[in-house]
PDB file with one MODEL, atoms N, CA, C and O in Angstrom:
MODEL        1
ATOM      1  N   MET A   1      78.264 103.953 135.027  1.00  0.00           N
ATOM      2  CA  MET A   1      79.184 103.303 134.113  1.00  0.00           C
ATOM      3  C   MET A   1      78.992 103.875 132.707  1.00  0.00           C
ATOM      4  O   MET A   1      77.861 104.060 132.258  1.00  0.00           O
ATOM      5  N   LEU A   2      80.068 104.145 132.035  1.00  0.00           N
ATOM      6  CA  LEU A   2      80.060 104.750 130.706  1.00  0.00           C
ATOM      7  C   LEU A   2      79.929 103.676 129.632  1.00  0.00           C
ATOM      8  O   LEU A   2      80.553 102.619 129.715  1.00  0.00           O
ATOM      9  N   HIS A   3      79.108 103.961 128.621  1.00  0.00           N
ATOM     10  CA  HIS A   3      78.924 103.030 127.506  1.00  0.00           C
ATOM     11  C   HIS A   3      78.997 103.774 126.180  1.00  0.00           C
ATOM     12  O   HIS A   3      78.733 104.974 126.108  1.00  0.00           O
ATOM     13  N   ILE A   4      79.361 103.042 125.134  1.00  0.00           N
ATOM     14  CA  ILE A   4      79.414 103.600 123.788  1.00  0.00           C
ATOM     15  C   ILE A   4      78.135 103.223 123.058  1.00  0.00           C
ATOM     16  O   ILE A   4      77.726 102.062 123.056  1.00  0.00           O
ATOM     17  N   LYS A   5      77.515 104.208 122.445  1.00  0.00           N
ATOM     18  CA  LYS A   5      76.275 103.999 121.711  1.00  0.00           C
ATOM     19  C   LYS A   5      76.495 103.913 120.201  1.00  0.00           C
ATOM     20  O   LYS A   5      75.705 103.289 119.492  1.00  0.00           O
ATOM     21  N   PHE A   6      77.568 104.539 119.709  1.00  0.00           N
ATOM     22  CA  PHE A   6      77.787 104.620 118.266  1.00  0.00           C
ATOM     23  C   PHE A   6      79.270 104.807 118.000  1.00  0.00           C
ATOM     24  O   PHE A   6      79.954 105.532 118.723  1.00  0.00           O
ATOM     25  N   ALA A   7      79.759 104.155 116.967  1.00  0.00           N
ATOM     26  CA  ALA A   7      81.140 104.346 116.526  1.00  0.00           C
ATOM     27  C   ALA A   7      81.168 104.268 115.008  1.00  0.00           C
ATOM     28  O   ALA A   7      80.537 103.401 114.404  1.00  0.00           O
ATOM     29  N   LYS A   8      81.904 105.182 114.408  1.00  0.00           N
ATOM     30  CA  LYS A   8      81.992 105.235 112.949  1.00  0.00           C
ATOM     31  C   LYS A   8      83.439 105.506 112.546  1.00  0.00           C
ATOM     32  O   LYS A   8      84.098 106.382 113.106  1.00  0.00           O
ATOM     33  N   TYR A   9      83.911 104.757 111.586  1.00  0.00           N
ATOM     34  CA  TYR A   9      85.239 104.987 111.029  1.00  0.00           C
ATOM     35  C   TYR A   9      85.219 106.293 110.240  1.00  0.00           C
ATOM     36  O   TYR A   9      84.293 106.538 109.467  1.00  0.00           O
ATOM     37  N   LEU A  10      86.237 107.132 110.434  1.00  0.00           N
ATOM     38  CA  LEU A  10      86.344 108.390 109.697  1.00  0.00           C
ATOM     39  C   LEU A  10      87.432 108.304 108.627  1.00  0.00           C
ATOM     40  O   LEU A  10      87.133 108.291 107.433  1.00  0.00           O
ATOM     41  N   SER A  11      88.681 108.245 109.055  1.00  0.00           N
ATOM     42  CA  SER A  11      89.824 108.143 108.138  1.00  0.00           C
ATOM     43  C   SER A  11      91.051 107.815 108.965  1.00  0.00           C
ATOM     44  O   SER A  11      91.052 107.998 110.182  1.00  0.00           O
ATOM     45  N   GLY A  12      92.100 107.329 108.307  1.00  0.00           N
ATOM     46  CA  GLY A  12      93.314 106.985 109.042  1.00  0.00           C
ATOM     47  C   GLY A  12      92.955 106.076 110.205  1.00  0.00           C
ATOM     48  O   GLY A  12      92.332 105.030 110.021  1.00  0.00           O
ATOM     49  N   TYR A  13      93.351 106.482 111.396  1.00  0.00           N
ATOM     50  CA  TYR A  13      93.014 105.714 112.608  1.00  0.00           C
ATOM     51  C   TYR A  13      92.041 106.499 113.478  1.00  0.00           C
ATOM     52  O   TYR A  13      92.054 106.389 114.704  1.00  0.00           O
ATOM     53  N   LYS A  14      91.205 107.286 112.830  1.00  0.00           N
ATOM     54  CA  LYS A  14      90.247 108.133 113.541  1.00  0.00           C
ATOM     55  C   LYS A  14      88.851 107.538 113.492  1.00  0.00           C
ATOM     56  O   LYS A  14      88.391 107.037 112.466  1.00  0.00           O
ATOM     57  N   LEU A  15      88.193 107.614 114.652  1.00  0.00           N
ATOM     58  CA  LEU A  15      86.810 107.164 114.798  1.00  0.00           C
ATOM     59  C   LEU A  15      85.975 108.294 115.375  1.00  0.00           C
ATOM     60  O   LEU A  15      86.489 109.147 116.100  1.00  0.00           O
ATOM     61  N   TRP A  16      84.700 108.301 115.056  1.00  0.00           N
ATOM     62  CA  TRP A  16      83.737 109.181 115.723  1.00  0.00           C
ATOM     63  C   TRP A  16      83.013 108.294 116.722  1.00  0.00           C
ATOM     64  O   TRP A  16      82.440 107.272 116.345  1.00  0.00           O
ATOM     65  N   ILE A  17      83.032 108.678 117.994  1.00  0.00           N
ATOM     66  CA  ILE A  17      82.428 107.864 119.040  1.00  0.00           C
ATOM     67  C   ILE A  17      81.423 108.686 119.822  1.00  0.00           C
ATOM     68  O   ILE A  17      81.701 109.813 120.232  1.00  0.00           O
ATOM     69  N   ALA A  18      80.228 108.093 120.026  1.00  0.00           N
ATOM     70  CA  ALA A  18      79.174 108.716 120.827  1.00  0.00           C
ATOM     71  C   ALA A  18      78.957 107.877 122.087  1.00  0.00           C
ATOM     72  O   ALA A  18      78.839 106.653 122.028  1.00  0.00           O
ATOM     73  N   PHE A  19      78.910 108.563 123.216  1.00  0.00           N
ATOM     74  CA  PHE A  19      78.735 107.913 124.513  1.00  0.00           C
ATOM     75  C   PHE A  19      77.312 108.097 125.029  1.00  0.00           C
ATOM     76  O   PHE A  19      76.570 108.960 124.561  1.00  0.00           O
ATOM     77  N   ASP A  20      76.956 107.274 125.993  1.00  0.00           N
ATOM     78  CA  ASP A  20      75.609 107.364 126.555  1.00  0.00           C
ATOM     79  C   ASP A  20      75.423 108.565 127.487  1.00  0.00           C
ATOM     80  O   ASP A  20      74.324 108.785 127.996  1.00  0.00           O
ATOM     81  N   ASP A  21      76.481 109.339 127.712  1.00  0.00           N
ATOM     82  CA  ASP A  21      76.340 110.569 128.510  1.00  0.00           C
ATOM     83  C   ASP A  21      75.987 111.763 127.610  1.00  0.00           C
ATOM     84  O   ASP A  21      75.929 112.902 128.074  1.00  0.00           O
ATOM     85  N   GLY A  22      75.753 111.488 126.322  1.00  0.00           N
ATOM     86  CA  GLY A  22      75.353 112.532 125.388  1.00  0.00           C
ATOM     87  C   GLY A  22      76.494 113.206 124.646  1.00  0.00           C
ATOM     88  O   GLY A  22      76.248 114.058 123.792  1.00  0.00           O
ATOM     89  N   THR A  23      77.724 112.849 124.945  1.00  0.00           N
ATOM     90  CA  THR A  23      78.866 113.459 124.263  1.00  0.00           C
ATOM     91  C   THR A  23      79.295 112.602 123.080  1.00  0.00           C
ATOM     92  O   THR A  23      79.121 111.384 123.076  1.00  0.00           O
ATOM     93  N   SER A  24      79.854 113.263 122.084  1.00  0.00           N
ATOM     94  CA  SER A  24      80.424 112.551 120.946  1.00  0.00           C
ATOM     95  C   SER A  24      81.547 113.406 120.371  1.00  0.00           C
ATOM     96  O   SER A  24      81.491 114.636 120.383  1.00  0.00           O
ATOM     97  N   ARG A  25      82.543 112.732 119.880  1.00  0.00           N
ATOM     98  CA  ARG A  25      83.710 113.445 119.371  1.00  0.00           C
ATOM     99  C   ARG A  25      84.608 112.458 118.632  1.00  0.00           C
ATOM    100  O   ARG A  25      84.497 111.242 118.790  1.00  0.00           O
ATOM    101  N   GLU A  26      85.490 113.017 117.830  1.00  0.00           N
ATOM    102  CA  GLU A  26      86.502 112.231 117.126  1.00  0.00           C
ATOM    103  C   GLU A  26      87.574 111.792 118.115  1.00  0.00           C
ATOM    104  O   GLU A  26      87.894 112.507 119.065  1.00  0.00           O
ATOM    105  N   VAL A  27      88.117 110.613 117.879  1.00  0.00           N
ATOM    106  CA  VAL A  27      89.260 110.131 118.642  1.00  0.00           C
ATOM    107  C   VAL A  27      90.242 109.498 117.657  1.00  0.00           C
ATOM    108  O   VAL A  27      89.850 108.753 116.758  1.00  0.00           O
ATOM    109  N   ASP A  28      91.513 109.805 117.843  1.00  0.00           N
ATOM    110  CA  ASP A  28      92.566 109.288 116.969  1.00  0.00           C
ATOM    111  C   ASP A  28      93.340 108.202 117.722  1.00  0.00           C
ATOM    112  O   ASP A  28      93.955 108.465 118.756  1.00  0.00           O
ATOM    113  N   LEU A  29      93.300 107.001 117.196  1.00  0.00           N
ATOM    114  CA  LEU A  29      93.942 105.861 117.866  1.00  0.00           C
ATOM    115  C   LEU A  29      95.303 105.505 117.280  1.00  0.00           C
ATOM    116  O   LEU A  29      95.837 104.435 117.572  1.00  0.00           O
ATOM    117  N   VAL A  30      95.869 106.382 116.460  1.00  0.00           N
ATOM    118  CA  VAL A  30      97.121 106.083 115.777  1.00  0.00           C
ATOM    119  C   VAL A  30      98.241 105.680 116.739  1.00  0.00           C
ATOM    120  O   VAL A  30      99.047 104.813 116.402  1.00  0.00           O
ATOM    121  N   ASN A  31      98.311 106.278 117.909  1.00  0.00           N
ATOM    122  CA  ASN A  31      99.383 105.962 118.866  1.00  0.00           C
ATOM    123  C   ASN A  31      98.958 104.969 119.936  1.00  0.00           C
ATOM    124  O   ASN A  31      99.701 104.737 120.890  1.00  0.00           O
ATOM    125  N   GLU A  32      97.783 104.383 119.796  1.00  0.00           N
ATOM    126  CA  GLU A  32      97.249 103.505 120.839  1.00  0.00           C
ATOM    127  C   GLU A  32      97.220 102.034 120.446  1.00  0.00           C
ATOM    128  O   GLU A  32      96.861 101.192 121.270  1.00  0.00           O
ATOM    129  N   LEU A  33      97.583 101.706 119.229  1.00  0.00           N
ATOM    130  CA  LEU A  33      97.498 100.330 118.734  1.00  0.00           C
ATOM    131  C   LEU A  33      98.787  99.582 119.057  1.00  0.00           C
ATOM    132  O   LEU A  33      99.596  99.300 118.173  1.00  0.00           O
ATOM    133  N   LYS A  34      98.962  99.270 120.323  1.00  0.00           N
ATOM    134  CA  LYS A  34     100.176  98.614 120.806  1.00  0.00           C
ATOM    135  C   LYS A  34      99.850  97.225 121.324  1.00  0.00           C
ATOM    136  O   LYS A  34      98.791  97.008 121.913  1.00  0.00           O
ATOM    137  N   GLY A  35     100.738  96.306 121.109  1.00  0.00           N
ATOM    138  CA  GLY A  35     100.558  94.949 121.597  1.00  0.00           C
ATOM    139  C   GLY A  35     100.042  94.016 120.517  1.00  0.00           C
ATOM    140  O   GLY A  35      99.544  94.456 119.481  1.00  0.00           O
ATOM    141  N   SER A  36     100.167  92.733 120.770  1.00  0.00           N
ATOM    142  CA  SER A  36      99.840  91.740 119.746  1.00  0.00           C
ATOM    143  C   SER A  36      98.375  91.761 119.334  1.00  0.00           C
ATOM    144  O   SER A  36      98.068  91.484 118.174  1.00  0.00           O
ATOM    145  N   MET A  37      97.473  92.078 120.235  1.00  0.00           N
ATOM    146  CA  MET A  37      96.044  92.105 119.905  1.00  0.00           C
ATOM    147  C   MET A  37      95.712  93.238 118.929  1.00  0.00           C
ATOM    148  O   MET A  37      94.813  93.106 118.099  1.00  0.00           O
ATOM    149  N   PHE A  38      96.441  94.342 119.036  1.00  0.00           N
ATOM    150  CA  PHE A  38      96.157  95.505 118.205  1.00  0.00           C
ATOM    151  C   PHE A  38      97.009  95.576 116.942  1.00  0.00           C
ATOM    152  O   PHE A  38      96.732  96.387 116.059  1.00  0.00           O
ATOM    153  N   GLU A  39      98.035  94.743 116.843  1.00  0.00           N
ATOM    154  CA  GLU A  39      98.926  94.746 115.673  1.00  0.00           C
ATOM    155  C   GLU A  39      98.159  94.592 114.356  1.00  0.00           C
ATOM    156  O   GLU A  39      98.445  95.328 113.412  1.00  0.00           O
ATOM    157  N   PRO A  40      97.192  93.659 114.252  1.00  0.00           N
ATOM    158  CA  PRO A  40      96.452  93.522 112.986  1.00  0.00           C
ATOM    159  C   PRO A  40      95.669  94.787 112.604  1.00  0.00           C
ATOM    160  O   PRO A  40      95.374  94.997 111.428  1.00  0.00           O
ATOM    161  N   LEU A  41      95.335  95.618 113.579  1.00  0.00           N
ATOM    162  CA  LEU A  41      94.550  96.816 113.310  1.00  0.00           C
ATOM    163  C   LEU A  41      95.372  97.928 112.674  1.00  0.00           C
ATOM    164  O   LEU A  41      94.819  98.943 112.253  1.00  0.00           O
ATOM    165  N   LYS A  42      96.671  97.749 112.600  1.00  0.00           N
ATOM    166  CA  LYS A  42      97.505  98.728 111.901  1.00  0.00           C
ATOM    167  C   LYS A  42      97.251  98.675 110.396  1.00  0.00           C
ATOM    168  O   LYS A  42      97.588  99.608 109.667  1.00  0.00           O
ATOM    169  N   ASP A  43      96.654  97.576 109.941  1.00  0.00           N
ATOM    170  CA  ASP A  43      96.169  97.476 108.566  1.00  0.00           C
ATOM    171  C   ASP A  43      94.821  98.204 108.543  1.00  0.00           C
ATOM    172  O   ASP A  43      93.869  97.773 109.194  1.00  0.00           O
ATOM    173  N   LEU A  44      94.745  99.295 107.802  1.00  0.00           N
ATOM    174  CA  LEU A  44      93.535 100.116 107.801  1.00  0.00           C
ATOM    175  C   LEU A  44      92.286  99.349 107.382  1.00  0.00           C
ATOM    176  O   LEU A  44      91.185  99.659 107.837  1.00  0.00           O
ATOM    177  N   THR A  45      92.450  98.358 106.523  1.00  0.00           N
ATOM    178  CA  THR A  45      91.297  97.546 106.139  1.00  0.00           C
ATOM    179  C   THR A  45      90.708  96.846 107.360  1.00  0.00           C
ATOM    180  O   THR A  45      89.488  96.755 107.497  1.00  0.00           O
ATOM    181  N   GLU A  46      91.566  96.356 108.242  1.00  0.00           N
ATOM    182  CA  GLU A  46      91.111  95.712 109.482  1.00  0.00           C
ATOM    183  C   GLU A  46      90.570  96.739 110.471  1.00  0.00           C
ATOM    184  O   GLU A  46      89.546  96.514 111.116  1.00  0.00           O
ATOM    185  N   PHE A  47      91.259  97.857 110.583  1.00  0.00           N
ATOM    186  CA  PHE A  47      90.839  98.902 111.530  1.00  0.00           C
ATOM    187  C   PHE A  47      89.423  99.397 111.223  1.00  0.00           C
ATOM    188  O   PHE A  47      88.649  99.687 112.136  1.00  0.00           O
ATOM    189  N   GLN A  48      89.096  99.491 109.950  1.00  0.00           N
ATOM    190  CA  GLN A  48      87.787  99.988 109.535  1.00  0.00           C
ATOM    191  C   GLN A  48      86.634  99.079 109.955  1.00  0.00           C
ATOM    192  O   GLN A  48      85.477  99.499 109.921  1.00  0.00           O
ATOM    193  N   ASN A  49      86.928  97.856 110.345  1.00  0.00           N
ATOM    194  CA  ASN A  49      85.893  96.898 110.741  1.00  0.00           C
ATOM    195  C   ASN A  49      85.424  97.075 112.180  1.00  0.00           C
ATOM    196  O   ASN A  49      84.896  96.135 112.773  1.00  0.00           O
ATOM    197  N   VAL A  50      85.603  98.241 112.740  1.00  0.00           N
ATOM    198  CA  VAL A  50      85.179  98.522 114.114  1.00  0.00           C
ATOM    199  C   VAL A  50      83.659  98.460 114.215  1.00  0.00           C
ATOM    200  O   VAL A  50      82.948  98.800 113.269  1.00  0.00           O
ATOM    201  N   SER A  51      83.175  98.027 115.360  1.00  0.00           N
ATOM    202  CA  SER A  51      81.734  98.019 115.630  1.00  0.00           C
ATOM    203  C   SER A  51      81.512  98.195 117.127  1.00  0.00           C
ATOM    204  O   SER A  51      82.455  98.131 117.915  1.00  0.00           O
ATOM    205  N   VAL A  52      80.272  98.413 117.507  1.00  0.00           N
ATOM    206  CA  VAL A  52      79.914  98.499 118.917  1.00  0.00           C
ATOM    207  C   VAL A  52      79.340  97.147 119.322  1.00  0.00           C
ATOM    208  O   VAL A  52      78.390  96.657 118.711  1.00  0.00           O
ATOM    209  N   GLU A  53      79.919  96.556 120.348  1.00  0.00           N
ATOM    210  CA  GLU A  53      79.429  95.294 120.862  1.00  0.00           C
ATOM    211  C   GLU A  53      78.166  95.597 121.671  1.00  0.00           C
ATOM    212  O   GLU A  53      78.236  96.332 122.655  1.00  0.00           O
ATOM    213  N   PRO A  54      77.011  95.045 121.277  1.00  0.00           N
ATOM    214  CA  PRO A  54      75.745  95.451 121.881  1.00  0.00           C
ATOM    215  C   PRO A  54      75.577  95.135 123.368  1.00  0.00           C
ATOM    216  O   PRO A  54      74.909  95.889 124.075  1.00  0.00           O
ATOM    217  N   GLU A  55      76.152  94.066 123.849  1.00  0.00           N
ATOM    218  CA  GLU A  55      76.001  93.727 125.275  1.00  0.00           C
ATOM    219  C   GLU A  55      76.968  94.512 126.150  1.00  0.00           C
ATOM    220  O   GLU A  55      76.584  95.026 127.200  1.00  0.00           O
ATOM    221  N   LEU A  56      78.224  94.606 125.717  1.00  0.00           N
ATOM    222  CA  LEU A  56      79.235  95.319 126.506  1.00  0.00           C
ATOM    223  C   LEU A  56      79.221  96.822 126.251  1.00  0.00           C
ATOM    224  O   LEU A  56      79.707  97.601 127.071  1.00  0.00           O
ATOM    225  N   GLU A  57      78.662  97.226 125.108  1.00  0.00           N
ATOM    226  CA  GLU A  57      78.581  98.627 124.708  1.00  0.00           C
ATOM    227  C   GLU A  57      79.949  99.316 124.710  1.00  0.00           C
ATOM    228  O   GLU A  57      80.140 100.388 125.285  1.00  0.00           O
ATOM    229  N   THR A  58      80.883  98.650 124.041  1.00  0.00           N
ATOM    230  CA  THR A  58      82.202  99.202 123.795  1.00  0.00           C
ATOM    231  C   THR A  58      82.592  98.874 122.359  1.00  0.00           C
ATOM    232  O   THR A  58      81.907  98.093 121.698  1.00  0.00           O
ATOM    233  N   ILE A  59      83.683  99.460 121.867  1.00  0.00           N
ATOM    234  CA  ILE A  59      84.082  99.162 120.492  1.00  0.00           C
ATOM    235  C   ILE A  59      84.904  97.884 120.453  1.00  0.00           C
ATOM    236  O   ILE A  59      85.690  97.591 121.353  1.00  0.00           O
ATOM    237  N   VAL A  60      84.693  97.135 119.376  1.00  0.00           N
ATOM    238  CA  VAL A  60      85.386  95.865 119.177  1.00  0.00           C
ATOM    239  C   VAL A  60      85.746  95.709 117.704  1.00  0.00           C
ATOM    240  O   VAL A  60      85.199  96.386 116.834  1.00  0.00           O
ATOM    241  N   TRP A  61      86.670  94.807 117.457  1.00  0.00           N
ATOM    242  CA  TRP A  61      87.049  94.439 116.097  1.00  0.00           C
ATOM    243  C   TRP A  61      86.901  92.930 115.958  1.00  0.00           C
ATOM    244  O   TRP A  61      86.906  92.212 116.958  1.00  0.00           O
ATOM    245  N   PRO A  62      86.772  92.446 114.737  1.00  0.00           N
ATOM    246  CA  PRO A  62      86.571  91.005 114.525  1.00  0.00           C
ATOM    247  C   PRO A  62      87.650  90.114 115.138  1.00  0.00           C
ATOM    248  O   PRO A  62      87.367  88.959 115.458  1.00  0.00           O
ATOM    249  N   ASN A  63      88.870  90.608 115.311  1.00  0.00           N
ATOM    250  CA  ASN A  63      89.930  89.775 115.891  1.00  0.00           C
ATOM    251  C   ASN A  63      89.842  89.674 117.410  1.00  0.00           C
ATOM    252  O   ASN A  63      90.669  89.005 118.031  1.00  0.00           O
ATOM    253  N   GLY A  64      88.844  90.335 118.022  1.00  0.00           N
ATOM    254  CA  GLY A  64      88.665  90.269 119.469  1.00  0.00           C
ATOM    255  C   GLY A  64      89.218  91.462 120.224  1.00  0.00           C
ATOM    256  O   GLY A  64      89.000  91.583 121.430  1.00  0.00           O
ATOM    257  N   ALA A  65      89.930  92.345 119.537  1.00  0.00           N
ATOM    258  CA  ALA A  65      90.455  93.547 120.197  1.00  0.00           C
ATOM    259  C   ALA A  65      89.289  94.445 120.612  1.00  0.00           C
ATOM    260  O   ALA A  65      88.287  94.554 119.906  1.00  0.00           O
ATOM    261  N   ASP A  66      89.442  95.076 121.760  1.00  0.00           N
ATOM    262  CA  ASP A  66      88.440  96.036 122.213  1.00  0.00           C
ATOM    263  C   ASP A  66      89.110  97.103 123.057  1.00  0.00           C
ATOM    264  O   ASP A  66      90.237  96.929 123.521  1.00  0.00           O
ATOM    265  N   LEU A  67      88.409  98.205 123.251  1.00  0.00           N
ATOM    266  CA  LEU A  67      88.913  99.296 124.091  1.00  0.00           C
ATOM    267  C   LEU A  67      87.791  99.753 125.012  1.00  0.00           C
ATOM    268  O   LEU A  67      86.645  99.900 124.589  1.00  0.00           O
ATOM    269  N   ALA A  68      88.131  99.972 126.257  1.00  0.00           N
ATOM    270  CA  ALA A  68      87.147 100.374 127.261  1.00  0.00           C
ATOM    271  C   ALA A  68      86.618 101.778 126.986  1.00  0.00           C
ATOM    272  O   ALA A  68      87.370 102.656 126.565  1.00  0.00           O
ATOM    273  N   PRO A  69      85.333 101.988 127.223  1.00  0.00           N
ATOM    274  CA  PRO A  69      84.756 103.323 127.040  1.00  0.00           C
ATOM    275  C   PRO A  69      85.474 104.398 127.856  1.00  0.00           C
ATOM    276  O   PRO A  69      85.663 105.514 127.371  1.00  0.00           O
ATOM    277  N   GLU A  70      85.872 104.081 129.073  1.00  0.00           N
ATOM    278  CA  GLU A  70      86.546 105.053 129.925  1.00  0.00           C
ATOM    279  C   GLU A  70      87.884 105.488 129.333  1.00  0.00           C
ATOM    280  O   GLU A  70      88.244 106.664 129.391  1.00  0.00           O
ATOM    281  N   PHE A  71      88.616 104.531 128.763  1.00  0.00           N
ATOM    282  CA  PHE A  71      89.880 104.844 128.106  1.00  0.00           C
ATOM    283  C   PHE A  71      89.643 105.771 126.917  1.00  0.00           C
ATOM    284  O   PHE A  71      90.354 106.761 126.743  1.00  0.00           O
ATOM    285  N   LEU A  72      88.643 105.446 126.104  1.00  0.00           N
ATOM    286  CA  LEU A  72      88.346 106.248 124.916  1.00  0.00           C
ATOM    287  C   LEU A  72      87.892 107.649 125.281  1.00  0.00           C
ATOM    288  O   LEU A  72      88.274 108.614 124.618  1.00  0.00           O
ATOM    289  N   LYS A  73      87.086 107.776 126.319  1.00  0.00           N
ATOM    290  CA  LYS A  73      86.609 109.092 126.763  1.00  0.00           C
ATOM    291  C   LYS A  73      87.785 109.936 127.247  1.00  0.00           C
ATOM    292  O   LYS A  73      87.887 111.113 126.901  1.00  0.00           O
ATOM    293  N   ALA A  74      88.669 109.346 128.041  1.00  0.00           N
ATOM    294  CA  ALA A  74      89.840 110.071 128.530  1.00  0.00           C
ATOM    295  C   ALA A  74      90.735 110.496 127.363  1.00  0.00           C
ATOM    296  O   ALA A  74      91.276 111.602 127.368  1.00  0.00           O
ATOM    297  N   LEU A  75      90.890 109.632 126.373  1.00  0.00           N
ATOM    298  CA  LEU A  75      91.700 109.956 125.205  1.00  0.00           C
ATOM    299  C   LEU A  75      91.056 111.086 124.403  1.00  0.00           C
ATOM    300  O   LEU A  75      91.752 111.991 123.943  1.00  0.00           O
ATOM    301  N   GLN A  76      89.755 111.043 124.234  1.00  0.00           N
ATOM    302  CA  GLN A  76      89.048 112.132 123.559  1.00  0.00           C
ATOM    303  C   GLN A  76      89.291 113.457 124.276  1.00  0.00           C
ATOM    304  O   GLN A  76      89.610 114.465 123.646  1.00  0.00           O
ATOM    305  N   ASN A  77      89.137 113.443 125.592  1.00  0.00           N
ATOM    306  CA  ASN A  77      89.327 114.665 126.370  1.00  0.00           C
ATOM    307  C   ASN A  77      90.752 115.189 126.238  1.00  0.00           C
ATOM    308  O   ASN A  77      90.961 116.392 126.088  1.00  0.00           O
ATOM    309  N   LYS A  78      91.724 114.298 126.293  1.00  0.00           N
ATOM    310  CA  LYS A  78      93.130 114.676 126.154  1.00  0.00           C
ATOM    311  C   LYS A  78      93.389 115.274 124.772  1.00  0.00           C
ATOM    312  O   LYS A  78      94.052 116.304 124.658  1.00  0.00           O
ATOM    313  N   GLN A  79      92.872 114.638 123.728  1.00  0.00           N
ATOM    314  CA  GLN A  79      93.103 115.096 122.356  1.00  0.00           C
ATOM    315  C   GLN A  79      92.376 116.418 122.074  1.00  0.00           C
ATOM    316  O   GLN A  79      92.824 117.199 121.234  1.00  0.00           O
ATOM    317  N   SER A  80      91.282 116.668 122.753  1.00  0.00           N
ATOM    318  CA  SER A  80      90.523 117.897 122.489  1.00  0.00           C
ATOM    319  C   SER A  80      91.215 119.139 123.038  1.00  0.00           C
ATOM    320  O   SER A  80      90.926 120.255 122.605  1.00  0.00           O
ATOM    321  N   ILE A  81      92.132 118.950 123.993  1.00  0.00           N
ATOM    322  CA  ILE A  81      92.830 120.120 124.552  1.00  0.00           C
ATOM    323  C   ILE A  81      94.220 120.309 123.971  1.00  0.00           C
ATOM    324  O   ILE A  81      94.901 121.282 124.295  1.00  0.00           O
ATOM    325  N   LEU A  82      94.646 119.394 123.121  1.00  0.00           N
ATOM    326  CA  LEU A  82      95.975 119.524 122.498  1.00  0.00           C
ATOM    327  C   LEU A  82      95.931 120.465 121.324  1.00  0.00           C
ATOM    328  O   LEU A  82      96.955 120.696 120.680  1.00  0.00           O
TER     329      LEU A  82
ENDMDL
END
């Protein structure tokens, strides 16, 4: 099972994410913030409040929004070949 060890806000809707498989890379979530749970994150002040939830080891925001490590890894891989 994949887990996130570190996440850091970079700029815009970009985060630097490190996984427990030893990989780390930038991921851009600008086109992924869809639905009512993610709507507040379109405000960059809110988006910047990302953190790693220590028990689930995924990224979360104070409003309860979260994204699965597998989704983020696949998005990183997709963005790295574009």
